[in-house]
C-alpha positions in Angstrom: 95.2 73.9 136.1 96.4 70.9 137.8 97.8 71.3 141.3 101.1 69.5 142.5 100.8 66.4 144.3 104.1 66.7 145.7 103.8 69.2 148.5 105.4 72.2 146.8 102.8 74.7 147.9 101.4 76.9 144.8 104.1 76.0 142.4 103.9 73.2 139.9 106.7 70.7 139.7 107.9 69.8 136.1 106.2 66.2 136.5 102.8 67.5 137.3 102.8 70.4 134.7 103.9 67.7 132.0 101.1 65.2 133.3 98.6 67.9 132.9 99.8 68.9 129.4 99.5 65.2 128.4 96.1 65.0 129.6 95.0 68.3 127.8 96.6 66.8 124.5 95.1 63.5 124.5 91.6 65.2 125.4 92.1 67.5 122.2 93.2 64.4 120.0 90.1 62.5 121.2 87.9 65.4 120.4 89.8 65.7 116.9 89.1 62.1 116.1 85.4 62.6 116.8 85.1 65.4 114.2 86.8 63.4 111.3 84.4 62.2 108.5 85.6 58.7 108.4 82.3 57.1 108.1 81.2 55.9 104.7 79.3 58.6 102.7 75.7 59.0 103.7 72.6 59.8 101.4 73.5 63.5 101.8 76.5 63.3 99.5 74.7 63.3 96.3 77.7 63.9 93.9 81.0 62.2 93.6 84.1 64.1 94.4 85.6 66.4 91.7 89.1 65.7 90.6 90.4 68.8 92.1 88.7 67.7 95.6 90.2 64.3 95.2 93.8 65.8 94.4 93.2 68.1 97.4 92.5 65.1 99.7 95.4 63.1 98.3 97.9 66.1 99.2 96.5 66.4 102.6 97.1 62.7 103.2 100.4 62.7 101.8 101.2 65.8 104.3 99.9 63.7 107.0 102.0 60.6 106.3 105.2 62.6 106.0 104.4 64.4 109.2 104.0 61.2 111.1 107.0 59.5 109.4 109.1 62.6 111.1 107.7 61.8 114.4 106.1 65.3 114.8 
């Protein structure tokens, strides 16, 4: 856990706590981005996606767009 740089002893002030939370959130987001399969399909994909798989991906993308539009 981060230590407070404002001389409050062992307690964290809100500013230091929030800065630590933002760093953690940014680190998690960066790690998540590394895991997304955004590269073009490789030779390992031997078959095209089924209609069910395509519908599922469209549904997930629609959910992400709606969530982003709400500002969550």
